[in-house]
N, C-alpha and C positions, 0 to 999 in steps of 0.2 A: 504493500500500500504506500502511496505517496504521502509525505507529511503535508498537513494542511498549510495553505497559504494565508492570505489575509482573512481576518475574522469576518463572518457574515454580518450584514447590516443589523440583523436581529440582535446579535451580541452587542453591537454598538448601542442600540436602543436600550438594552437592559442595563448597560453600564451608565448611560446618561440618566436613566431613571433612578438607579440605586446601585446596581451591580450585585444585588443580593437576593434576587427574586426566589432563588432555589435554596436559600439558607433557612434553616430552622432557628427560630428565636426562642429563648427561654421565656416562658409565660408565667412563671411562678409569681405569686402575688407578694412574696416577701421582699425585703429590701435590706441589704447589708448595711446601709447607712443608718437604719433605725427609723427612717421617716415612715409614718403610717400611711397605708394606702388610702387613696381618695376614691370613694364610690361615685359612679356615674349618677348625675342628677342631684348630687349633694355638694357641688362645688361652691365655695364661698367667693362669689364674684358679683359684679354689678350688672350682669346680663338680665334683661327683662324676662319674665316668665312667658310673656306673650310676644309672638312675632308680629301678629296683625289681628285685626278683626274684620270679618267679611260678612256684611249684612248683619252685624251684631253677633256673629258666631266667632269664637276665638280660634286662632291658629297658633298652637303652642311653639315656642322656641325649641322645645325638646324634639318636636317632629323634624325640624330642620337639622338639628344635630344628628339625630338618628339616620336621616337620609344621607348626610355627608359621611357618616361613619360606614354605612352600608356600601356606598360607592367608592370611597377613597380611604377608609380607615386603615386597612392593612398596608397598602402601598405608602400612604402618608406617614404612618408610624415608622415603617422601615426607613423611609427617606430621612426623617428627623433623627432617628437613632444613628444612621450612618453618618449624617452630617455632624452630630455631636461627638461621635467617636473620633472622627477625623480632626475636628476642632481641638479636642483634648490632646490628641497625639501631637499636633502641631505646636500647641502651647507648651507641652512638656519639652519639646525640642527647640523652643525659641524661634519657631518659624511663623512668619506672617505673610500675607499676600496683599498687594495693592490692587487698585482697580485696573491698572495696566496689565497685571498678571491675569486677572479674570478675563479681560478683553482679548488677550492673546490666546487664552484657552478656548474662548468662544470662536475665534477666527480659525484656530487649528482644527477644531471639531467640525466647523462648517466645511473646511477644505477636504476633510475626510469623507463626510457623508454627502456633500454636494460638490463633487469634483468637476461637474460638467460646466461650471462657470466661475469666473473670478470677478464678475461684475457685482458691485456692492448692492445695487438696487435689485438685481435679479436674485441674488442670494437671499436678500431679505424676504422677497416674495416666496421663493422656494422653501425657505425655512418655515414660514407660516404654514405652507401646505404640508411640509414634513411633520410639523408638530400636530396639526389637525389629524393627519393620517394615522399617526402613532399614538394619538390621544395623550399628548404631553402638553401640559399647560405652560404658558410663558414663565410663570413662577417656578415651576419644576425645572425648566431649562436653566433659568438664571441661578437657582440654588445649586444645581448640579455643576454648572460651570465654576462656581466659587469653590465647591468641594473638590472638584477635579484639579483646579489650580493649586489648591493646598496639597493634594496628593502628588501633583507634579513636583512641587518643591521638596516634599519628603523623598520622592523617588530620585530626584536629581542628586540629593545628598548621598544616595546609596549606589548609584550607577558607577561602575568602574569599567573602563575600556582597556582591556589588556592588549599588548602589542600583537599577540597571536591572533586576536580577533580582528585587528586592523589588517594583518596580512591576509586573512581569510576573505575579508571584505574587498581588499585590493584584487585578489584573484577572481572573486565573484563579479566585480564590476568591470575590470580591465583585462582579465585573463582570457585564455582560449575557451570558447563556448561551443557546446553541441546543441543544435536545434533538432529535436526529436519528436517523433510521434510514437504512440504505443497503443496496444490493445490489451486489455486486462480481462481475463475470464476466470471462472472458478473451477474448471476441470481441464485436465490435459487433453482429453479426447476432443473437446470443442476447439481448443487451441490448435490442435493438429489439423482439424478440418479447415479452420481459417487460414492457417499457414499454407496449406496446399492450394487454396483458392488464390492467395496472394502470389504464390510462385507461378500460378497460371495466368497472372496478369490482372487480378482484381484490384480495384482502387483502394488503397490503404485507408484514406480518410473516410470513405464511405463505409468500409467494413468496420472501422472503429466506431463510427456514428451509430451503426446498426447493432453492434455486438458488445462493445466494451462496457464493463461495469464501473469503470472509473469516471469521475466527474468530467474528465477531459474529453469524454465521448462527444459531447455537444460541440466541441471544437475539432472534431475529426481526429481525436487522439493527440492533438498538438499540445506540447508542454512548453512552459516558459524556458528560455535559454538556460542551459545547465553548464556550469563551469567544470572543467576537467577534474578538479579536486573537490567537487561538491560533497558535503556531508549531509545534505538534505534528502538525498536519495539513498535507497538501500544499496549496500556495497555490491551485492550480486547483480543488481540492475545496472549500476555504473560500470562494472567490469565488462559486461557484455556490450554496453553502449560504446565504451572506449575502443572495443575491438572492431567496430564498424569503420571502414576505411574511406569510403567515398559516398557522396549523396546518392540516395536510392537504395543503399544496402539494407537488407532486412535480416534480422537476427533469427537464430533458431529459438525455440521456446525456452524461456528462462523462468524458473520457479522462484517466487519471492513470497516468503511466508506460506500462506495457503492458496495464493493466487498464481496464475500463469500469464506471462507477458510475451508479446511479440513486439520488437522495437524496430523502428525504421529511422535511419539517419537522413535528415532533410538537408542539413547544411552545417558547415563548420565555420564559425566566426573566429578568425585568428586574433591573438592578443594584440592590444594596442601598444603604442610606444610610450605610454604614460610612465612617469617615474614616481616611485612610491613616496619619496620625500615631498614632491610637488603637490600631491593630493592627500597627504596624510591627515591634515587638519579637517578637510572636507569629509573624508571617510570616518574620522573619529566622531564628528557631529552626527553623521547618519547612524552609526552604530549606537551611540549613546541615546539618540532619540528613540530607536526601537526598544532599547532596554527600559527607558523611562516609561514608554507606553505599556509594556508588560508589567512593570513594577507598580504603576498606578492602580491597576485592577487587583494585582496580587496583594498589595498592601491593604486595600479595603477589605478583601476577603480575610486576610490575616487578623485585622483588627476585630472584625465581627466574630470570627471563629474563636479568638482568644476570649473575648467578652462573654460569649456563650458558655465556653468551658468553665470560666471562672464565675458563672452565674451573676454577671454584672449587669445584665439587661432584664428588667422586670417590668411588665405592663400592669399598672395598678387599676386602670379603668376597665371594668368588666366588659364594656361594649367593645373597646379596642382589643382586649384579650380574645373575645369571641370572634372578631373579624380576622385576627391573626390565625386562630385555629382553623377557621373556615377556609382561609386561603391555603394553609398548609395541607388540608385534606384534599383540596382540588389539585394541588401540585403533585401529590403522591398518587392520585388516581391514574 
């Protein structure tokens, strides 16, 4: 199996919302701080008991609260918990973000989810459509940008770019590359039938489109350019790919894990004459950015997981607790 490339848009949406939709939260009503739980409906605040009267009939404020809890309670609670955990971690490490940091996170995220344009006005319109489609409020977006900007600062303090990683990046970007197609099937017999058809002149792209179980099938089996020393592909796959000498060569069947592959060499891109020292800083920035993006989400998961294990998250409002439990039940079904 090929290692996954960029995360799907759904994963980006989950991270924007909270990054913890599939996490189980501790719903115990106790609190290690000693503060007593506050029961729903018994809050000591200045909110009116009535929302409105309609033809003399009362509409209770409680009905609005219950409605909001039913629709947004679980997600809203998770978002607030995630934001508070991140805020506390940043405070403990003396990290703060300015509005410029939040705006930069906003622009980076837009570039990732809306790469089709860099026009500010068009992006603003497309963002509105994106938020509506994914049922994300403007407030959720803004809060998540601030949280993710803090996570970025935390991640940047941990990201370390080793010289070996820079050399690998140099080879990946500037080194010799193979342009390949492949067909992946689940049994050797089918692979042999397909190989016989290919040797008889069948079109490789069409055969991949119709038969391959790999996601690359929709592209006729075409893979992104692979550098000679790629660690992203299984060693057995790369050994066979490197043995192909000229464009059009087709491999014999190669077994990778439990799958069977047929590989075709489309093109060889020779290495460029770039010098490592000339592009070292540019490569370091690219490698660090990838590390930071991974760390942003893993740090959030780590903070939530640790808080759960230490029973530091308790929901005291019965209505919120019920909404959380209901959401967990739906997730597990």
